[in-house]
Wavefront OBJ file of the C-alpha trace (Angstrom):
o trace
v -135.300 -6.954 -60.050
v -135.622 -10.271 -62.093
v -137.992 -12.234 -60.089
v -139.408 -14.918 -62.373
v -138.517 -16.987 -65.757
v -141.470 -17.867 -67.823
v -140.988 -20.831 -70.440
v -142.939 -21.932 -73.469
v -143.052 -25.802 -73.654
v -143.102 -27.345 -77.171
v -139.795 -26.550 -78.886
v -138.615 -24.614 -75.862
v -138.395 -26.942 -72.952
v -138.069 -29.815 -75.195
v -138.223 -30.710 -78.697
v -141.702 -32.129 -78.421
v -143.359 -31.320 -81.652
v -142.263 -34.462 -83.694
v -143.805 -36.492 -81.052
v -147.128 -34.679 -81.090
v -146.983 -35.459 -84.916
v -146.455 -39.053 -84.295
v -149.233 -39.118 -81.571
v -151.585 -37.467 -83.993
v -150.917 -40.159 -86.533
v -151.308 -42.783 -83.907
v -154.667 -41.499 -83.139
v -155.790 -41.379 -86.649
v -154.831 -44.918 -87.316
v -156.542 -46.020 -83.975
v -159.752 -44.557 -85.029
v -159.767 -45.605 -88.552
v -158.983 -42.338 -90.289
v -157.063 -42.517 -93.399
v -154.785 -39.564 -92.638
v -150.990 -39.262 -92.085
v -149.138 -36.022 -91.390
v -145.751 -35.941 -92.510
v -143.051 -33.572 -91.451
v -143.654 -30.856 -94.040
v -147.520 -30.879 -93.539
v -146.889 -30.655 -89.933
v -144.510 -27.937 -90.172
v -147.405 -25.964 -92.030
v -149.837 -26.893 -89.530
v -147.957 -25.530 -86.621
v -148.850 -21.910 -87.979
v -152.060 -22.739 -86.121
v -151.511 -22.538 -82.432
v -152.980 -25.265 -80.321
v -153.495 -29.002 -81.103
v -157.192 -28.799 -81.167
v -157.306 -25.718 -83.219
v -154.623 -27.363 -85.540
v -157.004 -30.608 -85.811
v -159.922 -28.147 -86.644
v -158.068 -26.238 -89.273
v -156.840 -29.423 -90.882
v -160.421 -30.613 -91.249
v -161.807 -27.448 -92.564
v -159.125 -26.991 -95.289
v -158.565 -30.762 -96.211
v -161.925 -32.281 -95.602
v -164.521 -29.582 -95.959
v -167.185 -31.781 -97.374
v -167.115 -34.033 -94.112
v -166.251 -31.184 -91.886
v -169.450 -31.170 -89.651
v -169.146 -35.113 -88.984
v -165.330 -34.761 -88.372
v -165.669 -31.808 -85.941
v -168.282 -33.764 -83.965
v -165.394 -36.554 -83.659
v -162.617 -34.016 -82.895
v -162.726 -34.528 -79.008
v -162.331 -38.027 -79.435
v -159.555 -37.704 -81.982
v -157.690 -35.289 -79.573
v -158.125 -37.321 -76.494
v -156.675 -40.337 -78.372
v -153.792 -38.102 -79.458
v -153.006 -36.928 -75.923
v -152.951 -40.517 -74.626
v -150.731 -41.502 -77.557
v -148.532 -38.489 -76.721
v -148.146 -39.703 -73.000
v -147.327 -43.207 -73.965
v -144.643 -42.030 -76.426
v -142.932 -39.714 -73.616
v -143.462 -42.495 -71.070
v -141.965 -45.168 -73.322
v -139.199 -43.294 -75.069
v -138.414 -40.455 -72.836
v -138.174 -36.683 -74.052
v -135.073 -34.988 -72.968
v -134.953 -31.321 -71.915
v -133.147 -29.095 -74.539
v -129.662 -27.957 -73.864
v -129.321 -25.606 -70.829
v -132.860 -25.788 -69.643
v -132.336 -28.092 -66.757
v -129.265 -26.195 -65.639
v -130.887 -22.735 -65.668
v -134.004 -24.094 -63.904
v -131.577 -25.486 -61.139
v -129.749 -22.164 -61.102
v -133.180 -20.187 -60.771
v -134.522 -22.604 -57.918
v -131.385 -22.245 -56.022
v -131.624 -18.471 -56.172
v -135.180 -18.128 -55.224
v -136.310 -17.036 -58.710
v -139.803 -18.206 -59.459
v -140.508 -20.374 -62.506
v -143.646 -20.651 -64.599
v -145.041 -22.156 -67.785
v -147.025 -20.390 -70.512
v -148.149 -22.916 -73.271
v -150.699 -23.612 -75.677
v -150.418 -27.395 -75.282
v -152.959 -29.140 -72.818
v -151.868 -29.697 -69.115
v -151.503 -33.473 -69.357
v -148.892 -33.037 -71.983
v -146.784 -30.565 -69.749
v -147.246 -33.134 -66.781
v -146.098 -35.992 -68.785
v -142.917 -33.957 -70.002
v -142.138 -33.013 -66.506
v -142.652 -36.336 -65.201
v -140.077 -37.697 -67.616
v -137.462 -35.060 -66.455
v -137.760 -34.653 -62.803
v -138.237 -36.750 -59.749
v -141.735 -37.275 -58.626
v -141.124 -35.171 -55.389
v -139.931 -32.248 -57.507
v -142.321 -29.588 -58.932
v -140.052 -27.269 -60.829
v -142.562 -24.829 -61.767
v -144.445 -22.549 -59.363
v -147.207 -21.709 -61.944
v -148.362 -23.702 -64.968
v -150.633 -21.721 -67.390
v -151.660 -24.252 -69.940
v -153.584 -23.825 -73.286
v -157.123 -24.997 -72.141
v -157.090 -22.238 -69.476
v -156.562 -19.161 -71.949
v -159.489 -17.735 -73.702
v -157.180 -17.017 -76.743
v -154.107 -18.740 -78.120
v -150.818 -17.289 -78.910
v -150.015 -14.816 -80.584
v -152.672 -13.261 -78.070
v -151.022 -12.569 -74.700
v -153.700 -14.451 -72.496
v -151.561 -17.433 -71.440
v -148.649 -15.299 -70.443
v -150.919 -12.917 -68.659
v -152.266 -15.959 -66.660
v -148.700 -16.932 -65.779
v -148.004 -13.579 -64.594
v -151.233 -13.282 -62.564
v -150.371 -16.818 -60.811
v -146.815 -15.477 -60.096
v -148.273 -12.233 -58.872
v -145.641 -10.117 -60.348
v -145.603 -7.376 -63.195
v -144.166 -8.215 -66.605
v -141.100 -5.852 -65.853
v -140.025 -8.352 -63.469
v -139.775 -11.535 -65.590
v -138.246 -12.956 -68.843
v -140.036 -15.156 -71.311
v -138.491 -17.901 -73.348
v -139.917 -18.880 -76.604
v -139.110 -20.578 -79.985
v -141.686 -19.390 -82.432
v -142.707 -16.113 -83.967
v -146.222 -16.572 -82.591
v -144.918 -17.167 -79.080
v -142.740 -14.129 -79.181
v -145.542 -11.929 -80.096
v -147.591 -13.351 -77.329
v -144.879 -12.817 -74.657
v -144.293 -9.242 -76.089
v -147.973 -8.308 -75.947
v -147.984 -9.491 -72.290
v -145.203 -6.841 -71.840
v -142.477 -9.543 -71.305
v -139.059 -9.329 -72.730
v -138.334 -12.420 -74.694
v -135.084 -14.840 -75.233
v -135.707 -16.775 -78.410
v -134.282 -20.286 -79.239
v -134.505 -22.115 -82.484
v -136.221 -25.465 -82.437
v -136.640 -28.217 -85.113
v -139.882 -26.790 -86.442
v -139.248 -23.104 -86.158
v -136.059 -22.911 -88.206
v -137.957 -20.750 -90.658
v -139.458 -18.412 -88.192
v -138.384 -14.836 -87.880
v -137.413 -14.140 -84.303
v -138.147 -10.266 -84.238
v -138.927 -8.879 -81.119
v -136.767 -11.064 -79.007
v -133.891 -9.248 -77.106
v -131.621 -12.226 -77.853
v -131.858 -15.184 -80.240
v -129.635 -18.213 -79.864
v -129.683 -21.829 -81.077
v -130.411 -22.993 -77.478
v -129.236 -22.002 -74.030
v -125.968 -23.706 -74.185
v -123.918 -25.729 -71.785
v -120.397 -25.169 -70.600
v -119.012 -27.880 -72.757
v -121.548 -27.286 -75.681
v -121.856 -23.662 -76.310
v -124.873 -22.575 -78.364
v -124.944 -20.613 -81.620
v -125.499 -16.894 -81.331
v -128.098 -15.723 -83.879
v -129.077 -12.173 -83.173
v -129.368 -9.583 -80.209
v -127.572 -9.940 -76.928
v -124.643 -12.485 -76.740
v -123.730 -14.606 -73.782
v -120.653 -15.326 -72.277
v -119.105 -18.501 -73.498
v -122.223 -19.356 -75.421
v -124.034 -20.084 -72.299
v -127.410 -18.407 -71.016
v -126.810 -18.490 -67.350
v -128.839 -16.827 -64.481
v -126.048 -14.371 -63.463
v -125.827 -13.038 -66.981
v -129.525 -12.833 -67.322
v -129.626 -10.846 -63.968
v -127.085 -8.500 -65.341
v -128.936 -7.903 -68.564
v -132.258 -7.266 -66.705
v -130.494 -4.861 -64.510
v -129.123 -2.955 -67.410
v -132.572 -2.811 -69.032
v -131.242 -1.141 -72.113
v -132.513 -4.060 -74.094
v -129.343 -4.089 -76.219
v -126.473 -5.623 -74.629
v -125.274 -7.473 -71.352
v -122.867 -5.224 -69.513
v -119.234 -5.408 -70.898
v -117.954 -7.871 -68.255
v -120.689 -10.253 -69.369
v -120.504 -10.035 -73.190
v -119.793 -13.212 -75.056
v -118.670 -13.641 -78.544
v -120.637 -14.568 -81.609
v -120.817 -18.085 -82.790
l 1 2 3 4 5 6 7 8 9 10 11 12 13 14 15 16 17 18 19 20 21 22 23 24 25 26 27 28 29 30 31 32 33 34 35 36 37 38 39 40 41 42 43 44 45 46 47 48 49 50 51 52 53 54 55 56 57 58 59 60 61 62 63 64 65 66 67 68 69 70 71 72 73 74 75 76 77 78 79 80 81 82 83 84 85 86 87 88 89 90 91 92 93 94 95 96 97 98 99 100 101 102 103 104 105 106 107 108 109 110 111 112 113 114 115 116 117 118 119 120 121 122 123 124 125 126 127 128 129 130 131 132 133 134 135 136 137 138 139 140 141 142 143 144 145 146 147 148 149 150 151 152 153 154 155 156 157 158 159 160 161 162 163 164 165 166 167 168 169 170 171 172 173 174 175 176 177 178 179 180 181 182 183 184 185 186 187 188 189 190 191 192 193 194 195 196 197 198 199 200 201 202 203 204 205 206 207 208 209 210 211 212 213 214 215 216 217 218 219 220 221 222 223 224 225 226 227 228 229 230 231 232 233 234 235 236 237 238 239 240 241 242 243 244 245 246 247 248 249 250 251 252 253 254 255 256 257 258 259 260 261 262
């Protein structure tokens, strides 16, 4: 029985990563640091999971002579970055990716539980949800954020935290991810993974996902099929997910639910 859907945040729920990059640059400028992360550099830095860890890696590799002093400033830098990110989201908005709001609504209506499993910090999750849902709506039953996990993805810790909060086994859930490290993390927790491409993970291999698509799709805007399971009409909906989960062969949706490659 499919009882829960578990979502990554950055690149999966929304295309957040470039706002994170801009927020880091704002923090650097605010604190008088002569650094600027362009898109190419940030794409490389995303191989390191977690904003605090990414900052520490940058300090160690690009400024080793000043590493001790800069690491002492890292909490201040990251706190400034978190404030800047919240301000950017509040001022400019940050829409959910295609199909996300629709699938969340379908799951809530059907009594399917929802969770987040992310390496980002809780304030960043809260800002994104506040920008996309009414204040009296809490779309997720469980939010497992990066600071709560002992190890970042690709370790399974944050997905295991989400499963513990949901109080269900991995066999009764499906995870949604956009990165190679995220897929590895979810798979290590025993979860089947549906993968979507995002702006900063175009080059990632999506091995291990039972289906890979450009996004979840909308009825008037079908997604592009990349690999694995295909979805009716180019749309990942709850009914098809349930049929796939019930089939549990990990290869295909039953014939009546198969879509066509795009």
